[in-house]
Every structure is written in structure tokens, then in C-alpha cells.
TORVORO-240815 format. One record per residue (C-alpha): residue number from 0; residue in one letter; chain; x, y, z. Coordinates in steps of 0.5 Angstrom, whole numbers, plus 500, padded with zeros to 3 digits. Each point is the difference from the previous one (the first is absolute). Last residue first. Example, Ala and Ser with C-alpha at 12.3 -4.5 7.8 and 13.67 -1.06 7.14 Angstrom:
BEGIN
   i aa ch   x   y   z
   1  s  A 527 498 514
   0  a  A 498 493 502
REM end
This chain:
BEGIN
   i aa ch   x   y   z
 521  x  A 277 150 364
 520  x  A 495 504 496
 519  x  A 504 499 493
 518  x  A 501 508 500
 517  x  A 503 499 507
 516  x  A 505 495 498
 515  x  A 502 504 494
 514  x  A 501 506 504
 513  x  A 504 496 505
 512  x  A 504 498 494
 511  x  A 501 506 497
 510  x  A 503 503 506
 509  x  A 505 495 500
 508  x  A 503 502 493
 507  x  A 506 496 500
 506  x  A 505 504 497
 505  x  A 501 501 492
 504  x  A 501 508 501
 503  x  A 493 501 497
 502  x  A 497 495 506
 501  x  A 500 493 498
 500  x  A 494 495 501
 499  x  A 501 493 503
 498  x  A 497 495 495
 497  x  A 495 495 499
 496  x  A 497 500 507
 495  x  A 499 495 505
 494  x  A 498 503 507
 493  x  A 502 498 507
 492  x  A 497 502 506
 491  x  A 502 501 507
 490  x  A 507 500 499
 489  x  A 505 496 504
 488  x  A 505 504 504
 487  x  A 496 499 507
 486  x  A 501 492 498
 485  x  A 507 500 501
 484  x  A 503 499 493
 483  x  A 504 494 497
 482  x  A 495 494 500
 481  x  A 494 505 501
 480  x  A 501 502 493
 479  x  A 499 494 497
 478  x  A 494 499 504
 477  x  A 497 507 498
 476  x  A 502 498 492
 475  x  A 496 494 500
 474  x  A 494 503 504
 473  x  A 499 505 495
 472  x  A 500 495 494
 471  x  A 504 503 495
 470  x  A 497 502 493
 469  x  A 503 496 494
 468  x  A 507 501 497
 467  x  A 506 503 503
 466  x  A 495 504 505
 465  x  A 501 508 501
 464  x  A 498 501 507
 463  x  A 497 506 504
 462  x  A 501 499 507
 461  x  A 496 504 505
 460  x  A 502 502 507
 459  x  A 495 503 505
 458  x  A 499 507 503
 457  x  A 493 500 504
 456  x  A 495 506 497
 455  x  A 494 496 502
 454  x  A 499 498 493
 453  x  A 507 497 500
 452  x  A 506 504 497
 451  x  A 505 498 495
 450  x  A 508 500 501
 449  x  A 503 498 494
 448  x  A 504 494 498
 447  x  A 503 498 493
 446  x  A 501 494 497
 445  x  A 504 496 494
 444  x  A 499 494 496
 443  x  A 498 496 506
 442  x  A 499 492 498
 441  x  A 505 498 505
 440  x  A 501 505 506
 439  x  A 506 504 500
 438  x  A 497 506 497
 437  x  A 495 500 506
 436  x  A 506 500 505
 435  x  A 503 506 497
 434  x  A 493 504 499
 433  x  A 499 498 508
 432  x  A 507 503 502
 431  x  A 499 506 495
 430  x  A 493 502 504
 429  x  A 504 502 506
 428  x  A 496 498 507
 427  x  A 499 504 506
 426  x  A 496 496 505
 425  x  A 493 503 503
 424  x  A 495 496 496
 423  x  A 504 503 494
 422  x  A 505 506 501
 421  x  A 503 501 493
 420  x  A 508 500 499
 419  x  A 502 505 494
 418  x  A 502 505 504
 417  x  A 508 498 501
 416  x  A 499 497 493
 415  x  A 502 494 497
 414  x  A 506 495 502
 413  x  A 505 503 495
 412  x  A 506 495 500
 411  x  A 507 504 500
 410  x  A 506 495 498
 409  x  A 506 500 504
 408  x  A 501 493 500
 407  x  A 498 499 507
 406  x  A 494 503 498
 405  x  A 498 508 501
 404  x  A 493 501 503
 403  x  A 494 504 497
 402  x  A 494 504 502
 401  x  A 498 506 495
 400  x  A 498 507 503
 399  x  A 505 503 495
 398  x  A 503 504 505
 397  x  A 505 505 495
 396  x  A 507 501 502
 395  x  A 505 506 501
 394  x  A 506 499 504
 393  x  A 503 504 505
 392  x  A 507 498 502
 391  x  A 503 497 507
 390  x  A 500 493 497
 389  x  A 493 500 498
 388  x  A 495 505 502
 387  x  A 493 501 498
 386  x  A 497 505 495
 385  x  A 493 499 498
 384  x  A 495 500 494
 383  x  A 494 497 502
 382  x  A 499 506 504
 381  x  A 498 503 493
 380  x  A 493 497 501
 379  x  A 499 501 507
 378  x  A 501 508 499
 377  x  A 500 503 494
 376  x  A 498 498 492
 375  x  A 501 505 494
 374  x  A 505 495 497
 373  x  A 501 494 504
 372  x  A 508 499 501
 371  x  A 506 501 496
 370  x  A 501 493 499
 369  x  A 505 495 503
 368  x  A 504 497 494
 367  x  A 507 502 502
 366  x  A 500 497 506
 365  x  A 495 498 506
 364  x  A 494 495 500
 363  x  A 496 497 506
 362  x  A 497 494 501
 361  x  A 497 499 507
 360  x  A 502 494 504
 359  x  A 500 493 501
 358  x  A 506 496 502
 357  x  A 504 495 496
 356  x  A 507 505 501
 355  x  A 499 504 506
 354  x  A 495 506 500
 353  x  A 503 507 499
 352  x  A 497 506 504
 351  x  A 495 505 497
 350  x  A 496 500 507
 349  x  A 494 495 497
 348  x  A 506 495 498
 347  x  A 504 501 494
 346  x  A 502 496 493
 345  x  A 505 505 496
 344  x  A 501 499 493
 343  x  A 505 504 497
 342  x  A 501 502 493
 341  x  A 506 503 496
 340  x  A 499 494 495
 339  x  A 494 496 501
 338  x  A 499 496 506
 337  x  A 500 493 501
 336  x  A 494 495 499
 335  x  A 493 500 499
 334  x  A 499 493 504
 333  x  A 495 495 498
 332  x  A 496 498 506
 331  x  A 500 493 503
 330  x  A 507 499 497
 329  x  A 504 493 499
 328  x  A 505 502 495
 327  x  A 501 498 492
 326  x  A 493 503 498
 325  x  A 502 506 504
 324  x  A 507 501 497
 323  x  A 497 500 493
 322  x  A 496 506 503
 321  x  A 505 505 499
 320  x  A 499 505 505
 319  x  A 500 508 500
 318  x  A 500 505 505
 317  x  A 498 508 500
 316  x  A 495 501 494
 315  x  A 495 505 499
 314  x  A 504 507 501
 313  x  A 499 500 507
 312  x  A 493 503 501
 311  x  A 498 495 495
 310  x  A 502 494 504
 309  x  A 504 494 499
 308  x  A 501 493 500
 307  x  A 502 496 494
 306  x  A 500 492 498
 305  x  A 504 500 494
 304  x  A 498 494 495
 303  x  A 506 498 495
 302  x  A 497 497 494
 301  x  A 504 494 497
 300  x  A 495 495 500
 299  x  A 502 494 496
 298  x  A 497 495 504
 297  x  A 494 503 504
 296  x  A 502 501 507
 295  x  A 497 508 500
 294  x  A 494 498 497
 293  x  A 498 494 505
 292  x  A 502 505 506
 291  x  A 497 507 498
 290  x  A 493 500 503
 289  x  A 502 495 506
 288  x  A 505 506 501
 287  x  A 494 505 502
 286  x  A 504 506 502
 285  x  A 497 505 504
 284  x  A 499 507 496
 283  x  A 505 505 497
 282  x  A 504 495 496
 281  x  A 503 499 494
 280  x  A 507 500 495
 279  x  A 499 495 495
 278  x  A 507 499 497
 277  x  A 504 497 494
 276  x  A 493 498 496
 275  x  A 500 493 496
 274  x  A 495 497 506
 273  x  A 495 506 498
 272  x  A 500 499 493
 271  x  A 500 492 501
 270  x  A 493 498 497
 269  x  A 495 494 502
 268  x  A 494 504 500
 267  x  A 497 499 507
 266  x  A 507 501 503
 265  x  A 502 506 496
 264  x  A 493 503 502
 263  x  A 501 498 507
 262  x  A 507 503 501
 261  x  A 497 506 497
 260  x  A 494 500 505
 259  x  A 505 499 506
 258  x  A 505 505 498
 257  x  A 494 505 500
 256  x  A 499 498 507
 255  x  A 507 501 503
 254  x  A 500 507 497
 253  x  A 505 501 494
 252  x  A 506 502 497
 251  x  A 502 496 493
 250  x  A 507 499 497
 249  x  A 503 497 494
 248  x  A 495 502 494
 247  x  A 502 498 493
 246  x  A 493 500 497
 245  x  A 495 496 498
 244  x  A 498 495 506
 243  x  A 501 506 505
 242  x  A 495 504 496
 241  x  A 495 494 499
 240  x  A 501 499 508
 239  x  A 498 507 501
 238  x  A 494 501 495
 237  x  A 497 493 503
 236  x  A 501 503 507
 235  x  A 497 506 499
 234  x  A 502 505 506
 233  x  A 495 506 499
 232  x  A 501 507 496
 231  x  A 503 495 494
 230  x  A 505 502 494
 229  x  A 505 496 504
 228  x  A 507 503 501
 227  x  A 507 498 498
 226  x  A 506 503 502
 225  x  A 506 499 496
 224  x  A 507 500 504
 223  x  A 505 505 501
 222  x  A 501 498 508
 221  x  A 496 507 503
 220  x  A 495 499 494
 219  x  A 499 493 502
 218  x  A 499 502 507
 217  x  A 495 506 499
 216  x  A 493 497 499
 215  x  A 501 494 505
 214  x  A 503 505 505
 213  x  A 494 504 500
 212  x  A 495 494 499
 211  x  A 502 497 507
 210  x  A 497 507 503
 209  x  A 493 498 497
 208  x  A 497 505 497
 207  x  A 502 498 493
 206  x  A 496 493 501
 205  x  A 505 494 499
 204  x  A 502 496 494
 203  x  A 506 504 497
 202  x  A 504 496 495
 201  x  A 508 501 501
 200  x  A 506 499 495
 199  x  A 506 498 504
 198  x  A 504 500 493
 197  x  A 504 507 502
 196  x  A 502 497 507
 195  x  A 497 497 506
 194  x  A 506 496 504
 193  x  A 496 499 506
 192  x  A 504 503 505
 191  x  A 503 506 496
 190  x  A 493 502 496
 189  x  A 495 498 506
 188  x  A 505 504 505
 187  x  A 501 506 495
 186  x  A 492 500 499
 185  x  A 499 501 507
 184  x  A 505 505 502
 183  x  A 498 504 494
 182  x  A 493 500 503
 181  x  A 502 501 507
 180  x  A 505 506 498
 179  x  A 494 503 496
 178  x  A 496 501 506
 177  x  A 493 496 501
 176  x  A 494 504 502
 175  x  A 494 497 504
 174  x  A 493 502 498
 173  x  A 495 498 505
 172  x  A 493 497 499
 171  x  A 496 498 506
 170  x  A 499 492 500
 169  x  A 503 501 507
 168  x  A 505 494 500
 167  x  A 504 503 494
 166  x  A 496 503 495
 165  x  A 506 502 495
 164  x  A 500 505 495
 163  x  A 506 501 496
 162  x  A 505 506 499
 161  x  A 506 501 495
 160  x  A 507 503 499
 159  x  A 500 504 507
 158  x  A 507 503 500
 157  x  A 505 498 505
 156  x  A 504 496 495
 155  x  A 501 507 497
 154  x  A 497 503 493
 153  x  A 504 506 497
 152  x  A 495 502 494
 151  x  A 504 499 493
 150  x  A 494 501 495
 149  x  A 502 494 496
 148  x  A 501 501 493
 147  x  A 494 500 495
 146  x  A 498 507 501
 145  x  A 493 502 499
 144  x  A 496 500 493
 143  x  A 498 493 500
 142  x  A 496 501 507
 141  x  A 496 505 497
 140  x  A 498 496 494
 139  x  A 499 494 505
 138  x  A 496 503 505
 137  x  A 493 497 498
 136  x  A 504 493 500
 135  x  A 503 502 507
 134  x  A 493 501 503
 133  x  A 500 505 506
 132  x  A 496 501 506
 131  x  A 500 507 504
 130  x  A 499 500 507
 129  x  A 495 500 505
 128  x  A 498 493 498
 127  x  A 493 498 498
 126  x  A 502 498 493
 125  x  A 504 494 503
 124  x  A 496 494 497
 123  x  A 498 504 494
 122  x  A 507 501 498
 121  x  A 501 492 500
 120  x  A 498 498 493
 119  x  A 501 507 496
 118  x  A 507 499 504
 117  x  A 503 503 506
 116  x  A 506 504 503
 115  x  A 498 503 507
 114  x  A 502 507 502
 113  x  A 504 503 506
 112  x  A 498 496 506
 111  x  A 503 504 506
 110  x  A 497 496 505
 109  x  A 497 493 497
 108  x  A 494 498 504
 107  x  A 494 503 497
 106  x  A 501 496 493
 105  x  A 500 494 504
 104  x  A 493 500 502
 103  x  A 498 501 493
 102  x  A 504 494 498
 101  x  A 496 496 505
 100  x  A 493 502 498
  99  x  A 502 498 493
  98  x  A 502 493 501
  97  x  A 508 499 499
  96  x  A 502 497 493
  95  x  A 502 508 498
  94  x  A 506 499 505
  93  x  A 501 507 502
  92  x  A 508 500 501
  91  x  A 504 506 503
  90  x  A 506 502 497
  89  x  A 505 504 503
  88  x  A 504 507 497
  87  x  A 507 501 498
  86  x  A 498 502 493
  85  x  A 504 493 498
  84  x  A 495 496 505
  83  x  A 494 503 497
  82  x  A 502 499 493
  81  x  A 502 492 501
  80  x  A 493 499 503
  79  x  A 496 504 495
  78  x  A 504 496 494
  77  x  A 499 494 504
  76  x  A 493 501 500
  75  x  A 500 502 493
  74  x  A 503 493 497
  73  x  A 494 497 503
  72  x  A 497 497 507
  71  x  A 493 503 501
  70  x  A 501 508 502
  69  x  A 498 504 506
  68  x  A 507 503 502
  67  x  A 500 505 505
  66  x  A 506 505 500
  65  x  A 503 502 507
  64  x  A 504 506 501
  63  x  A 506 501 504
  62  x  A 505 501 495
  61  x  A 497 502 494
  60  x  A 493 502 498
  59  x  A 501 508 498
  58  x  A 496 499 493
  57  x  A 506 501 496
  56  x  A 503 494 504
  55  x  A 494 496 499
  54  x  A 501 501 492
  53  x  A 507 499 500
  52  x  A 499 493 504
  51  x  A 495 498 495
  50  x  A 506 502 494
  49  x  A 505 496 504
  48  x  A 495 494 501
  47  x  A 499 500 492
  46  x  A 507 500 499
  45  x  A 502 494 504
  44  x  A 495 496 498
  43  x  A 502 501 493
  42  x  A 507 499 502
  41  x  A 499 493 504
  40  x  A 496 498 494
  39  x  A 492 500 499
  38  x  A 496 494 498
  37  x  A 493 499 498
  36  x  A 496 493 500
  35  x  A 496 502 506
  34  x  A 506 502 504
  33  x  A 507 498 499
  32  x  A 505 505 504
  31  x  A 507 502 500
  30  x  A 502 496 494
  29  x  A 508 502 498
  28  x  A 501 505 495
  27  x  A 503 505 505
  26  x  A 505 495 503
  25  x  A 505 503 505
  24  x  A 497 507 500
  23  x  A 493 497 501
  22  x  A 503 496 506
  21  x  A 503 506 503
  20  x  A 494 504 500
  19  x  A 496 494 503
  18  x  A 506 500 506
  17  x  A 498 508 500
  16  x  A 493 498 501
  15  x  A 502 496 506
  14  x  A 503 505 504
  13  x  A 506 498 505
  12  x  A 503 507 500
  11  x  A 507 499 504
  10  x  A 500 493 497
   9  x  A 499 494 505
   8  x  A 505 496 504
   7  x  A 497 493 502
   6  x  A 499 498 507
   5  x  A 498 492 500
   4  x  A 493 500 504
   3  x  A 500 500 507
   2  x  A 496 495 504
   1  x  A 499 503 507
   0  x  A 497 496 506
REM end
């Protein structure tokens, strides 16, 4: 089964920072970035980025180089990113929100790392790196003497623009590289398909190391809009909602769990900042529609919720679905929609042959967004980037490892990971199926299911449940599940918890749930 996105011609050099430069020429006095009470115009940001690009070029860090960025959200972060792109290099986020031990692990995973841009607040986190660590503020005097014009480095669509770390199913960090063509294609699709423009101001609410954050950072600058940044290393729902309330922000990109927190904040306070947005583009984990249904149906809610699917290896987003169609329809799992421009979705069997409509298979992605592969990896990892034959011609694609199907309406549905199923008492089970059933029970606000082990070392399922009000009785929840699930899919234990912990990327942190269970001696 193949879903093909609309084919749209791209420029001969589909390079994102050149679109930013065009916006800077067209509207030099427009506000590009707003952060901590400070603003910079497009012209000012362009000049600062040009000077940093000349700094990199003078040190020989041009095409093919990797520049680490370990900064909190700030104007300097965008100077570093744009300057790196203008020099022809690729940037690599080192998220200061990560634990120190993880940052140390990541520092050794970047082949050809040239230097790292840091600040006084973050330099100590990367001081063990075997490359120079520089501070843009300390270099400001030197940078001021460099040319304010673009360095004019020729950059092509095949060049790498950024590389992000992804753990995948192994838990071992892998550095996946994104090409300029894929990134340009993604933002061009968002701009044209959803009418984003110079008033489509954006607020970044996700962690810097998250693949989603890369397009969240650059899309408003691609469209000539204003990028709002929070002066906070970690997600702060109160601060985010205050900024949404006080400024004319029209777009937010986030993980599903982050959206739930924002919706809860608005609902508890009777606000309307979210409902007045043009778009929330979200995804990254199985959708719990029950967390959004009441808010989405609020009278006067004009916000379009775009439920999206993609992977870091293929420029983050491959498909999109307007959830308005879900509330009107009869779906068990909310679809993730149809492909982006110049993108193909293939649902294949284990021999990489297409399955029929409605049949489940592995989701594979082809087209402009397919990345350059894992940097520094070989063998089985990069084998996920493969080539098949379609209509007699070779086609490069990426095997996501996700399980899905295409509906009769031509919409993609993601049903979990091919490798997410766990074997409990001899039966293979997907925890996401149980989480969806729990979410439909009265009194359950949200839930997560994880595999835990008995003292004898046997695997069992534990459900972590956030009650809507007051603790839920285990027998009551179990009885409710038995009405819709076979007995082997009903968890052995149910634990009431006040909230679901999130990782720095805004996704459910299952490891933290299991650790908390151990700490409680359960």
C-alpha cells in the first residue's frame, strides 16, 4: 500500500537559511525573535549570524563540519544555528536539560565535531569535549569586526543541515542527519498547505534536543514571522501559558503530552489562549483523545489540531491529520493522515512487499524527507535506510519499525511499534492497546502501562493510573477492562499516581514510572 503526497517543485538549491535571508531583505525591521523581554529584528539577526558564519569559515569549519550547540533557548541560540548553516556546516543540539551523564555520552558520538557553542551557564556541561568550547558573548568584540554580509558559501539540498540524537528501540544514542532538501520541503509544505505567513508567530515549548524542536525553531523564520522563546531550560506550563496569553502567538509545535498539560492549564483557569491559536501541530507518541475531547469541543474554539506522524530520520514529519475529522467520525485510533509534499508512505510486509488496504504492515517513508543516515554508524543501524523497486525503478526509503495500516479513506493509522509488543505469560501484547482501553474508563484521567518483573523474574504488566478525582479501586478498574479486553491483556497491578512523568522531550517517561515503583517497594 502506497500513499503519495502531492509533488511540488522545489528550488534548485532548497536551503532553509536562504529563505530566512530573503525575509530579512524583504522586511528587515520585522521582529525575528522575542526572548526574555528582548527583541531582535530580521536584519539584526541576519548580521549577527553572518558574522558568526565568517568566524567559522576563518577556522575552516565549513561544508561537512559539525558544530555543537549547548545553549538554553536564547537569541544567541538562533545566531549560532543560522551562522552554522550559512557557513555550510551542520549543527548538533546538546540539550543542557539532559542529565550530565547523558551529555558526556553524547559528546563522544559526533564524528567530525568542530567546536561547541556554549554560555557561562552551560560551558561546564561540555568542558570534557575534545574540541574548543566558545561563548558568543565573550567573542562579541571579535565578531563585531567581521563582515556583516553573508559569506556566500554554496550549499546544496544534499548537504546536512542538522543532526539530532535518537535512541530508537535500542536505547543507545544514534546521531541521525537531516538534509537541507528535506528540511526545506517540510517548511515549504507547512507554509503552503496551512497558509503560514508573517503573522504566524510561534512559541517553542519543547526541549532543544527533540527533533520536533528543530522545525519549531526555524519555521517562523522561514515564513517571516516572530519566534518567541521561553527564558526557561525546562518546560514551564505557567510561563508558556502566560506568553500565549500576552502575545499574538498563532502556532505551537509540541509533543502530545505537552499539549495535554497546556489544555489542563487552560481548562483549570478558564482561559482561552489555546483556543484562539490558529494551529497546534503535535504528535510523537500515541494520542490519548480523551485528554483533548472536551476542550476541543468547547464553544468558540477555533484552534486546528494537526495530529502528525514522522521520525527524526526523515525530517520529523511525514503525515498530518486535522483532528476535526476524528471528532466527527467513528475511529478507534485517531489517524495521522496523509503525506506531506514530495513524501511517500509505504505499508509493507516483512519481505518489503506492499500490503492491501486495511492490512497492517511496517510503515516506511520515501521522498525528499529521507535523511542522510546515522553518522558514525554502520551495519544493522544504517540498514534501516534501504532501497526497494517501485514500478521498475529503485526507491530509497526508511523502515520506521512502526506498525500501521491505511484506511478506506486513504488515511494512515499508526498502531504502535513492530517491536513494542511484549511477551507476558507466553502471549504477545502491545501496551498501547491497554492504555487506550484504560483511557476510555470512567474516572481515569490518563494512564501508562509498563512491563515490570516479579521477585521471581517473571514479566508482568503494571498500569499507572491518574484518577480524575480520588484514588480508583483496583478491582473497579480491572472489572472495567475485562469488559473490553481479554484477560491476558489486563495488567497484574494498578497503581494510582498524581501525574505521568515526562522525559525532557515531553514524552511519557516509562523508565521513571518503573523506578518510582521500585523506590516505593512495590
